[in-house]
C-alpha positions as CSV (number, residue, x, y, z in Angstrom):
1,M,16.5,-57.0,-161.2
2,D,20.0,-54.7,-160.5
3,T,22.8,-55.1,-163.0
4,L,26.0,-56.3,-160.9
5,D,28.6,-53.6,-160.6
6,T,32.2,-55.0,-161.6
7,L,35.4,-53.8,-161.5
8,Q,35.5,-54.0,-165.4
9,G,37.5,-50.9,-166.7
10,L,38.8,-49.9,-163.2
11,T,41.9,-50.3,-161.9
12,R,42.9,-49.3,-158.2
13,T,45.3,-46.8,-158.0
14,H,45.7,-46.0,-154.3
15,H,45.0,-47.7,-151.1
16,C,42.8,-45.8,-148.7
17,G,45.1,-45.3,-145.6
18,E,47.9,-44.4,-147.8
19,L,46.4,-41.2,-149.1
20,T,48.3,-37.9,-147.8
21,K,48.0,-34.1,-148.6
22,N,50.5,-34.4,-151.1
23,D,47.9,-36.6,-153.1
24,T,45.5,-33.3,-153.2
25,G,43.9,-32.7,-156.7
26,T,44.8,-36.1,-157.6
27,E,42.0,-38.5,-159.2
28,V,42.3,-41.8,-157.3
29,T,40.4,-45.1,-157.7
30,L,40.0,-46.6,-154.3
31,T,38.2,-50.2,-153.3
32,G,37.3,-51.5,-149.9
33,W,34.5,-51.7,-147.4
34,V,32.2,-49.5,-145.9
35,S,33.3,-48.8,-142.3
36,R,30.8,-46.1,-141.4
37,R,28.1,-43.9,-142.8
38,R,26.8,-40.6,-142.1
39,D,24.0,-39.1,-144.1
40,H,23.5,-35.4,-144.1
41,G,20.8,-34.9,-146.7
42,G,22.3,-33.9,-149.9
43,L,25.8,-34.9,-148.6
44,I,27.0,-38.5,-147.5
45,F,30.0,-39.2,-146.0
46,V,31.7,-42.7,-145.7
47,D,34.9,-44.0,-144.1
48,M,36.1,-46.4,-146.6
49,R,38.5,-48.9,-145.3
50,D,40.9,-51.6,-146.8
51,R,44.2,-53.3,-145.2
52,S,46.1,-50.1,-145.1
53,G,43.6,-47.9,-143.0
54,I,40.8,-45.6,-143.8
55,V,39.9,-42.5,-145.4
56,Q,36.7,-40.4,-146.0
57,V,35.0,-40.3,-148.9
58,V,32.3,-37.7,-149.9
59,F,29.1,-38.2,-152.2
60,D,27.7,-34.9,-153.1
61,A,24.3,-35.2,-154.8
62,A,24.5,-31.9,-156.4
63,A,28.1,-33.1,-158.2
64,M,27.0,-36.5,-158.6
65,G,23.6,-36.3,-160.2
66,E,20.5,-37.7,-158.3
67,P,20.6,-41.4,-159.8
68,A,24.2,-42.0,-158.7
69,F,23.7,-40.4,-155.6
70,R,20.7,-42.6,-154.8
71,K,23.0,-45.5,-155.1
72,A,25.2,-43.8,-152.4
73,E,22.3,-43.6,-150.3
74,S,21.9,-47.4,-150.3
75,L,25.2,-47.8,-148.9
76,R,25.6,-49.9,-145.6
77,S,28.3,-51.2,-143.1
78,E,30.9,-53.6,-144.8
79,F,29.5,-53.2,-148.4
80,V,32.6,-53.9,-150.7
81,T,32.6,-50.8,-153.0
82,A,34.9,-49.3,-155.6
83,V,35.0,-45.4,-155.9
84,V,36.5,-43.0,-158.3
85,G,37.0,-39.6,-157.0
86,K,39.3,-36.5,-156.3
87,V,41.6,-35.8,-153.1
88,R,40.5,-32.5,-151.8
89,D,42.2,-31.0,-148.4
90,R,39.4,-30.8,-145.5
91,S,38.5,-27.6,-144.3
92,A,40.3,-26.6,-141.0
93,D,37.4,-27.1,-138.6
94,T,36.6,-30.9,-139.9
95,I,40.3,-32.0,-139.7
96,N,40.3,-35.5,-138.0
97,A,43.5,-35.5,-135.9
98,N,43.0,-39.0,-134.6
99,L,43.2,-40.4,-138.4
100,P,46.3,-40.6,-140.3
101,T,44.4,-39.4,-143.4
102,G,42.1,-36.9,-141.4
103,E,43.4,-33.6,-143.3
104,I,42.1,-35.1,-146.5
105,E,38.9,-36.5,-148.1
106,V,38.0,-37.8,-151.5
107,V,35.0,-36.3,-153.6
108,V,33.1,-39.4,-155.3
109,T,32.3,-39.0,-159.1
110,Q,31.8,-42.6,-159.5
111,L,30.5,-45.4,-157.4
112,R,30.1,-49.4,-158.0
113,I,29.0,-51.7,-155.2
114,L,30.8,-54.6,-155.7
115,N,28.9,-56.7,-153.1
116,K,26.2,-56.3,-150.4
117,A,26.7,-57.5,-146.8
118,K,24.3,-58.5,-143.9
119,T,24.4,-56.9,-140.8
120,P,27.7,-58.2,-138.8
121,P,27.0,-59.6,-135.5
122,F,29.5,-57.1,-133.7
123,Y,31.2,-53.6,-135.0
124,I,34.3,-53.8,-137.3
125,Q,36.2,-51.5,-135.1
126,D,39.1,-51.7,-132.4
127,G,38.4,-52.0,-128.9
128,I,35.2,-54.3,-129.0
129,D,33.6,-55.7,-125.9
130,T,32.4,-58.8,-127.5
131,D,32.6,-62.5,-126.4
132,E,35.6,-64.0,-128.0
133,M,33.4,-67.4,-128.9
134,L,31.7,-65.0,-131.2
135,R,34.6,-63.4,-132.4
136,L,36.1,-67.1,-133.4
137,R,32.7,-68.2,-134.9
138,Y,33.0,-64.9,-137.4
139,R,36.7,-65.1,-137.4
140,Y,36.9,-63.6,-141.2
141,L,34.7,-60.5,-139.6
142,D,36.9,-60.0,-136.5
143,L,40.2,-60.2,-138.7
144,R,39.0,-57.1,-140.8
145,R,39.2,-55.0,-137.7
146,P,42.1,-52.8,-137.9
147,E,43.9,-53.8,-134.8
148,M,43.7,-57.5,-135.8
149,Q,45.2,-56.7,-139.1
150,A,47.9,-55.0,-137.5
151,N,48.8,-58.2,-135.1
152,L,49.3,-60.1,-138.5
153,I,50.9,-57.3,-140.4
154,L,53.3,-57.4,-137.5
155,R,53.7,-61.2,-137.6
156,H,54.5,-60.9,-141.3
157,K,57.3,-58.4,-140.7
158,V,58.8,-60.1,-137.8
159,A,59.0,-63.4,-139.9
160,K,60.7,-61.7,-142.6
161,V,63.3,-59.8,-140.8
162,M,64.0,-63.1,-138.8
163,R,64.7,-64.9,-142.5
164,D,66.8,-61.9,-143.5
165,Y,68.7,-61.9,-140.3
166,F,69.5,-66.0,-140.8
167,D,70.2,-65.6,-144.4
168,A,73.0,-62.9,-143.8
169,H,74.5,-65.2,-141.1
170,G,75.1,-68.1,-143.8
171,F,71.8,-70.1,-142.5
172,L,69.8,-72.4,-144.7
173,E,66.2,-72.6,-144.2
174,I,65.3,-76.4,-144.5
175,E,62.0,-78.0,-144.1
176,T,61.9,-81.2,-141.9
177,P,59.0,-83.7,-142.0
178,M,55.2,-83.4,-140.9
179,L,54.7,-86.8,-140.6
180,M,57.2,-88.8,-138.3
181,K,57.8,-91.4,-135.8
182,S,56.2,-91.0,-132.2
183,T,58.8,-90.5,-129.5
184,P,56.3,-90.1,-126.6
185,E,59.1,-89.0,-124.3
186,G,57.3,-85.4,-123.4
187,A,53.9,-84.2,-124.3
188,R,51.2,-86.0,-126.0
189,D,51.4,-86.6,-129.7
190,F,48.9,-86.1,-132.3
191,L,48.9,-89.6,-134.3
192,V,47.9,-89.9,-138.0
193,P,46.9,-93.2,-138.8
194,S,48.6,-94.8,-141.9
195,R,46.4,-96.3,-144.7
196,L,48.8,-98.0,-146.9
197,N,50.4,-99.2,-143.3
198,P,47.4,-100.6,-141.3
199,G,47.7,-100.3,-137.6
200,N,50.7,-98.1,-137.9
201,F,50.8,-94.2,-137.2
202,Y,52.8,-91.4,-137.7
203,A,53.0,-88.5,-135.3
204,L,52.7,-84.6,-135.9
205,P,56.2,-83.3,-134.8
206,Q,56.1,-81.4,-131.6
207,S,59.3,-79.7,-132.7
208,P,62.0,-80.7,-135.5
209,Q,64.4,-81.7,-132.8
210,I,65.7,-84.7,-133.8
211,F,65.8,-84.0,-137.6
212,K,67.5,-80.7,-137.1
213,Q,70.3,-82.7,-135.2
214,I,70.5,-85.1,-138.0
215,L,70.8,-82.1,-140.4
216,M,74.1,-81.3,-138.3
217,V,75.3,-84.5,-138.5
218,A,74.6,-84.1,-142.5
219,G,76.8,-81.0,-142.4
220,M,74.7,-78.2,-142.8
221,E,76.2,-76.6,-140.0
222,K,73.8,-73.6,-140.0
223,Y,69.9,-74.5,-140.3
224,F,66.5,-72.6,-139.4
225,Q,62.9,-72.7,-140.4
226,I,59.7,-71.4,-139.2
227,V,57.7,-74.2,-138.8
228,R,54.4,-75.5,-137.2
229,C,54.5,-77.7,-134.3
230,F,51.8,-80.0,-132.5
231,R,51.2,-80.8,-129.0
232,D,48.1,-82.6,-127.9
233,E,47.9,-81.0,-124.4
234,D,45.6,-79.2,-122.2
235,L,45.2,-75.5,-123.3
236,R,45.5,-71.8,-122.0
237,A,45.9,-68.4,-123.1
238,D,49.7,-69.1,-124.3
239,R,49.1,-72.3,-125.9
240,Q,47.5,-73.9,-128.7
241,P,47.3,-77.4,-130.3
242,E,49.3,-76.0,-133.4
243,F,51.8,-73.3,-132.7
244,T,54.4,-71.7,-134.9
245,Q,58.3,-72.0,-133.8
246,L,61.5,-70.5,-134.9
247,D,63.9,-73.1,-134.8
248,I,67.5,-73.0,-134.9
249,E,70.6,-75.3,-135.0
250,M,74.2,-74.8,-135.5
251,S,77.5,-76.8,-135.5
252,F,80.9,-75.8,-134.2
253,M,79.4,-72.7,-131.8
254,S,79.8,-72.2,-128.4
255,Q,77.1,-71.4,-125.9
256,D,78.2,-67.8,-125.7
257,E,78.5,-67.3,-129.4
258,I,74.9,-68.7,-129.7
259,L,73.5,-66.4,-127.1
260,T,74.9,-63.4,-128.7
261,L,73.7,-64.3,-132.1
262,M,70.2,-64.6,-130.8
263,E,70.4,-61.4,-128.9
264,N,71.4,-59.3,-132.0
265,M,68.7,-61.3,-133.7
266,I,66.0,-60.0,-131.3
267,A,67.5,-56.5,-131.0
268,E,67.2,-56.2,-135.0
269,V,63.6,-57.8,-135.0
270,F,62.4,-54.9,-132.7
271,A,64.4,-52.4,-134.1
272,K,63.1,-52.9,-137.5
273,T,59.4,-53.8,-136.5
274,L,58.6,-51.6,-133.6
275,G,61.4,-49.0,-133.6
276,R,62.4,-50.1,-130.5
277,K,66.3,-50.4,-129.3
278,I,67.1,-53.4,-127.1
279,P,70.2,-53.1,-125.0
280,T,72.7,-56.0,-125.4
281,P,74.0,-58.1,-124.2
282,F,71.4,-59.4,-122.2
283,L,71.7,-60.2,-118.2
284,R,72.2,-63.7,-117.6
285,M,70.8,-65.6,-114.5
286,P,71.5,-68.9,-113.2
287,Y,68.4,-70.9,-112.4
288,D,69.1,-71.3,-109.0
289,E,69.5,-67.5,-108.6
290,A,66.2,-67.0,-110.5
291,M,64.3,-69.7,-108.2
292,E,65.7,-67.9,-105.2
293,R,65.1,-64.4,-105.7
294,F,61.9,-64.5,-107.9
295,G,60.4,-68.0,-107.4
296,S,60.3,-68.6,-111.1
297,D,62.5,-69.9,-113.9
298,K,61.1,-67.1,-116.2
299,P,61.4,-64.2,-113.9
300,D,59.9,-60.7,-114.5
301,T,62.3,-57.9,-113.5
302,R,60.4,-55.2,-114.3
303,F,59.7,-54.9,-110.5
304,G,61.3,-55.8,-107.5
305,M,59.4,-57.6,-104.8
306,E,62.2,-60.4,-104.6
307,I,61.8,-63.3,-102.0
308,K,63.8,-62.8,-98.9
309,D,64.5,-65.8,-96.5
310,I,63.6,-65.2,-92.8
311,S,64.1,-68.8,-91.6
312,P,67.3,-67.8,-89.5
313,F,64.7,-65.7,-87.2
314,V,61.8,-68.0,-86.9
315,G,63.2,-71.0,-85.7
316,G,63.2,-72.6,-82.4
317,S,60.2,-70.6,-81.2
318,D,57.1,-72.2,-79.6
319,F,55.4,-71.7,-83.0
320,K,55.3,-75.2,-84.2
321,V,54.1,-74.6,-87.6
322,F,57.5,-72.8,-88.8
323,N,59.6,-75.3,-86.6
324,S,58.3,-78.4,-88.1
325,V,58.8,-77.0,-91.6
326,L,62.6,-76.2,-90.6
327,E,63.2,-79.3,-89.2
328,N,61.9,-81.1,-92.1
329,G,64.4,-79.2,-94.2
330,G,61.9,-76.6,-95.3
331,E,62.2,-72.8,-95.3
332,V,60.1,-69.7,-94.4
333,K,60.5,-66.9,-97.3
334,V,58.5,-63.6,-97.7
335,I,58.0,-61.0,-99.8
336,N,57.5,-57.6,-99.2
337,V,54.6,-55.7,-100.8
338,E,55.5,-51.8,-100.1
339,G,53.0,-49.7,-98.4
340,Y,50.2,-52.2,-98.2
341,A,50.2,-52.8,-94.4
342,D,46.4,-51.7,-94.3
343,I,45.2,-54.1,-96.8
344,P,41.3,-55.0,-96.0
345,R,40.8,-58.5,-94.3
346,R,38.8,-59.7,-96.8
347,E,41.5,-59.7,-99.4
348,L,44.1,-61.2,-96.9
349,D,41.7,-63.9,-96.7
350,G,41.7,-64.3,-100.4
351,L,45.3,-64.3,-100.7
352,V,45.2,-67.3,-98.6
353,K,43.2,-69.3,-100.9
354,F,45.2,-67.8,-103.9
355,A,48.7,-69.2,-102.3
356,Q,46.9,-72.7,-101.7
357,D,45.9,-72.7,-105.4
358,H,49.4,-72.6,-106.0
359,G,50.5,-75.2,-103.8
360,A,50.8,-73.9,-100.5
361,K,49.4,-75.3,-97.4
362,G,48.5,-71.8,-96.2
363,L,49.8,-68.2,-96.0
364,A,50.7,-66.3,-93.1
365,W,51.6,-62.5,-92.9
366,I,53.2,-59.4,-91.1
367,Q,51.9,-56.0,-91.2
368,Y,53.9,-53.0,-89.8
369,T,51.2,-50.6,-89.4
370,Q,51.5,-47.0,-88.0
371,S,49.1,-46.9,-85.7
372,E,49.0,-50.6,-84.3
373,G,52.7,-51.6,-84.8
374,V,53.5,-55.2,-85.7
375,K,49.9,-57.3,-86.6
376,S,50.5,-61.0,-87.5
377,P,48.9,-64.4,-86.6
378,F,52.0,-65.5,-85.1
379,K,52.9,-62.4,-83.2
380,K,52.6,-63.7,-79.9
381,F,55.1,-66.6,-80.6
382,Y,57.9,-64.0,-81.3
383,T,59.3,-61.0,-79.2
384,D,59.2,-57.4,-80.8
385,E,62.7,-57.8,-81.6
386,T,62.4,-60.9,-84.0
387,F,60.1,-58.6,-86.1
388,T,62.5,-55.9,-86.0
389,K,65.2,-58.1,-87.3
390,I,63.0,-59.3,-89.9
391,K,62.0,-55.6,-91.2
392,D,65.4,-55.0,-91.3
393,A,66.5,-58.1,-92.9
394,V,64.2,-57.7,-95.6
395,G,64.4,-54.2,-96.2
396,A,60.7,-53.2,-95.1
397,K,59.7,-50.0,-93.4
398,T,56.3,-49.0,-91.4
399,G,53.4,-49.0,-93.6
400,D,54.6,-52.7,-95.7
401,L,53.2,-56.1,-95.7
402,L,55.2,-59.2,-95.6
403,L,53.2,-62.4,-97.4
404,V,54.8,-65.3,-95.8
405,V,54.8,-69.1,-96.9
406,A,56.6,-71.8,-94.9
407,D,57.2,-75.2,-96.9
408,K,59.4,-77.4,-98.9
409,H,61.8,-75.3,-101.2
410,K,59.9,-76.1,-104.5
411,V,56.4,-75.1,-103.0
412,V,57.5,-71.8,-101.4
413,S,59.2,-70.6,-104.8
414,E,56.2,-71.5,-106.7
415,A,53.8,-70.1,-104.2
416,L,55.6,-66.7,-103.4
417,G,56.5,-66.3,-107.2
418,A,52.7,-66.6,-108.1
419,L,51.8,-64.1,-105.3
420,R,54.6,-62.0,-106.5
421,L,53.1,-61.5,-109.9
422,E,49.7,-60.9,-108.4
423,M,50.4,-58.6,-105.9
424,A,52.6,-56.5,-108.5
425,S,49.5,-56.5,-111.0
426,R,47.0,-55.4,-108.0
427,R,49.3,-52.8,-106.9
428,G,50.2,-51.2,-110.3
429,L,53.9,-52.0,-110.5
430,I,54.2,-53.6,-113.9
431,D,55.2,-51.1,-116.4
432,D,53.8,-52.5,-119.7
433,D,56.3,-50.3,-121.9
434,K,59.4,-52.0,-120.2
435,L,60.8,-54.7,-122.4
436,N,63.3,-56.4,-119.9
437,F,65.2,-59.4,-121.6
438,L,67.5,-61.9,-119.8
439,W,68.7,-65.4,-120.1
440,V,68.3,-68.0,-117.6
441,V,71.1,-70.6,-117.5
442,D,72.7,-73.7,-115.8
443,F,69.4,-75.7,-115.6
444,P,69.1,-78.8,-113.4
445,M,69.5,-81.4,-116.3
446,F,66.6,-83.8,-114.4
447,E,63.4,-83.2,-112.4
448,Y,61.9,-86.0,-110.3
449,S,58.6,-87.3,-111.7
450,E,56.4,-87.9,-108.4
451,E,53.8,-89.5,-110.7
452,D,56.5,-92.2,-112.7
453,K,58.8,-92.3,-109.7
454,R,61.8,-91.4,-111.8
455,F,63.9,-88.6,-113.2
456,K,63.0,-87.4,-116.6
457,A,64.8,-84.8,-118.7
458,M,63.8,-81.0,-117.6
459,H,64.4,-79.9,-121.3
460,H,64.6,-82.9,-123.6
461,P,67.1,-86.0,-123.5
462,F,69.2,-84.7,-126.4
463,T,70.7,-81.6,-123.8
464,A,74.3,-82.1,-122.8
465,P,75.2,-81.9,-119.4
466,R,78.2,-79.8,-118.1
467,E,81.3,-81.6,-118.4
468,E,82.1,-81.5,-114.8
469,D,78.8,-83.2,-114.1
470,I,79.1,-85.9,-116.6
471,E,80.5,-88.6,-113.9
472,K,77.4,-87.7,-111.7
473,L,75.1,-89.3,-114.5
474,S,75.6,-92.8,-112.7
475,G,74.5,-91.3,-109.3
476,D,73.7,-87.8,-108.1
477,L,71.0,-86.8,-111.0
478,A,69.8,-84.3,-109.0
479,S,72.9,-82.2,-108.9
480,V,73.8,-82.5,-112.6
481,K,73.5,-79.2,-114.5
482,A,72.8,-78.9,-118.2
483,V,74.1,-76.7,-120.8
484,A,70.7,-75.0,-121.3
485,Y,69.4,-71.8,-121.7
486,D,66.0,-69.8,-121.7
487,M,65.5,-66.4,-123.1
488,V,62.9,-64.4,-121.2
489,L,60.9,-61.3,-121.9
490,N,59.0,-59.6,-119.2
491,G,58.3,-62.8,-117.2
492,V,57.4,-65.0,-120.3
493,E,59.9,-67.8,-121.7
494,V,60.1,-66.6,-125.5
495,G,63.0,-69.0,-126.5
496,G,64.7,-72.3,-125.0
497,G,67.6,-74.3,-126.2
498,S,70.6,-76.1,-125.4
499,L,74.2,-77.5,-126.6
500,R,73.1,-80.8,-127.5
501,I,74.9,-84.3,-126.6
502,Y,76.9,-85.6,-130.0
503,R,78.7,-88.6,-128.8
504,R,76.9,-92.0,-128.8
505,D,78.3,-93.0,-125.4
506,L,76.9,-90.3,-123.5
507,Q,73.7,-90.1,-125.1
508,A,73.0,-93.8,-124.0
509,K,74.0,-92.6,-120.5
510,V,71.5,-90.0,-120.5
511,F,68.8,-92.3,-121.9
512,A,69.8,-95.1,-119.2
513,A,69.7,-92.4,-116.4
514,I,66.0,-91.3,-117.3
515,G,65.1,-94.8,-117.5
516,L,65.2,-96.1,-120.9
517,T,66.5,-99.5,-121.4
518,E,69.0,-100.0,-124.4
519,E,66.0,-101.6,-126.3
520,E,63.9,-98.9,-125.6
521,A,66.1,-96.4,-126.9
522,R,66.8,-98.5,-129.9
523,E,63.1,-98.7,-130.5
524,K,62.5,-94.9,-130.2
525,F,65.8,-93.2,-131.5
526,G,67.5,-96.0,-133.2
527,F,68.1,-94.1,-136.4
528,M,69.3,-91.0,-134.7
529,L,72.0,-93.3,-132.5
530,D,73.2,-94.7,-135.9
531,A,73.9,-91.5,-137.2
532,F,76.0,-90.3,-134.4
533,E,78.3,-93.4,-135.3
534,Y,79.5,-91.3,-138.3
535,G,81.0,-88.2,-137.2
536,T,78.7,-85.9,-135.6
537,P,79.7,-82.2,-135.1
538,P,79.4,-80.5,-131.6
539,H,76.4,-78.6,-132.0
540,G,73.4,-76.6,-130.2
541,G,70.2,-74.6,-130.8
542,I,67.4,-72.8,-129.9
543,A,63.8,-72.8,-130.5
544,F,61.4,-69.5,-130.2
545,G,57.9,-69.4,-129.7
546,L,56.7,-67.0,-132.5
547,D,53.2,-67.0,-131.5
548,R,54.4,-66.0,-127.9
549,L,56.8,-63.4,-128.9
550,I,54.4,-61.7,-131.3
551,M,51.8,-61.7,-128.4
552,L,54.3,-59.7,-126.4
553,M,55.3,-57.3,-128.7
554,A,51.4,-56.6,-129.9
555,K,50.8,-56.3,-126.2
556,R,48.2,-58.7,-126.2
557,K,47.1,-61.0,-123.4
558,S,46.4,-64.3,-125.6
559,I,48.5,-65.7,-128.6
560,R,45.1,-66.2,-130.2
561,D,44.8,-62.5,-130.9
562,V,48.1,-63.0,-133.2
563,I,47.0,-66.4,-134.8
564,A,44.8,-66.1,-137.9
565,F,42.7,-69.2,-137.1
566,P,43.2,-70.2,-133.8
567,K,41.6,-73.0,-131.7
568,T,39.6,-72.5,-128.5
569,Q,40.7,-73.8,-124.8
570,S,39.0,-77.2,-126.0
571,A,41.0,-77.4,-129.3
572,A,38.1,-76.7,-131.3
573,D,37.7,-74.4,-134.3
574,V,34.2,-73.0,-133.9
575,M,34.3,-71.3,-137.5
576,S,34.9,-74.5,-139.6
577,H,33.6,-76.9,-136.7
578,A,36.9,-78.9,-136.4
579,P,37.0,-81.8,-135.0
580,S,34.4,-83.4,-136.5
581,P,33.0,-87.1,-137.1
582,V,34.2,-88.9,-140.4
583,D,32.5,-91.3,-142.3
584,D,32.5,-95.0,-141.3
585,K,34.0,-95.7,-144.8
586,Q,37.2,-93.4,-144.1
587,L,37.8,-95.4,-140.9
588,R,37.5,-98.4,-142.4
589,E,40.3,-97.6,-145.0
590,L,42.3,-96.6,-142.0
591,S,42.0,-99.8,-140.2
592,I,40.2,-97.9,-137.3
593,R,37.1,-98.6,-135.2
594,T,36.3,-96.2,-132.7
595,A,34.3,-97.0,-129.3
596,V,32.6,-93.6,-129.5
597,K,28.7,-93.7,-130.4
598,K,27.8,-91.4,-132.9
599,K,25.5,-88.9,-131.8
600,E,21.9,-89.5,-133.3
601,E,20.8,-86.8,-135.8
602,K,17.7,-84.8,-134.6
603,V,15.0,-85.2,-137.3
């Protein structure tokens, strides 16, 4: 039986990816994995990899001797090795310009195979075209790939810069509870049964919102925390059941002061981690303007194609579709897809389906073609002069395509907002290297839920209304604006916050406005209302989705690529097989009986 190689007597002196020409002539000890092996007879070249990168190591039979070289011949992909050798310059014709260490190599004098490896189910390299479920099943191998390690290194650096920034500005990092009271006024809670209090449950926090406000009551003044949060909701690329949030709360600060502090934090993060200069201050755009121009409360401003209203030009005709919409308080709006009047009919039909999938009843269009003039399904209902007026009003020209949606304001905004992003992607209008930040401000305080037939808080019920709108809380809720703000980067909300309610009487009015009785408010938030009776300072805050921010910084499509051990879209961990059944004994200890029958094990 072979004796096991060990690290006894060896101490790693260098990291693979950090060697340079300055190390030429130096004896080094390296440890890592075999990334690639090339056998040239009496010479074996191995790309050796650790977290810092890759370096080429050379095994020369003439220099090492036959027994040692035979060991090198046994090396395979992902074997764990330690080598001792001397750094030398590569000859000019063998330099690898694509590798940071490509000008040097290490000639090995001693090799130890610390562990062998099975053949991996996919290549441990960047840019692999492999099913994501396979990558998640073997996540420990996926995380060996340089691009995945770079994502986690970036994440670490961002978190460190954030901590340093807030420490320098007088903030305290304070932990808040993971086991808390369930307050189901938002997304669905994850519940945790209490063994010591049978029949009672904790909830995992959707955010530390209540506790961070209580910390302001406690006089902490400036709080932050990089914290895990939990929401039991349907998933997509930018959602996970557990996620990480940069949570911040401040006393005695205005909205302007908060936004400036956050802009400077983001600028410092990008400068120190990516070397990117972010201009400040950021553009501030009212919610109503964002919806009117872009059909979204998180507009992507890297390209134009803004939504335009053509209602004044199409009313009062024989076209009943538009007339009916306008008579019922709706609107007719368009986006201009420049230079795409020659769109294939098959693609137009697909866009109709796309618009319907985003809430519209249908989609119309106007093509200003060079050869045939105006082409439109409603052309016969309007004069050439009308189409010219529309063309001038929206800034279109010959060769352009207008996509038209007619409906209620919300439907038009959502459908055209989605079409705007889709067409920009198809037409290659989005510059992935641009970083367009802005603040969306002056959000509505409430939004009406058709399902529950009542108004709900758009952000959360602790958001402060504008002072001039307080008197509307007992009447016109739809017109109440909140002192709320979202930070948007390239069409993605990366952070959101508000000034908070800090008076108990005002908090009670807001609870009443969203349909909570005094008893229900006491049951859900009694401890917070009690705290508000003991001198609560004015305060406000914000929370950033750290996973989402890192995803954008790393130019990834999914937050799963920047989380070490993410869940699938069915909230499962396919590597550890969670969630999983538990023993009946455990359930009895928790006073729980499940209605789900266990699957019979196959014999």
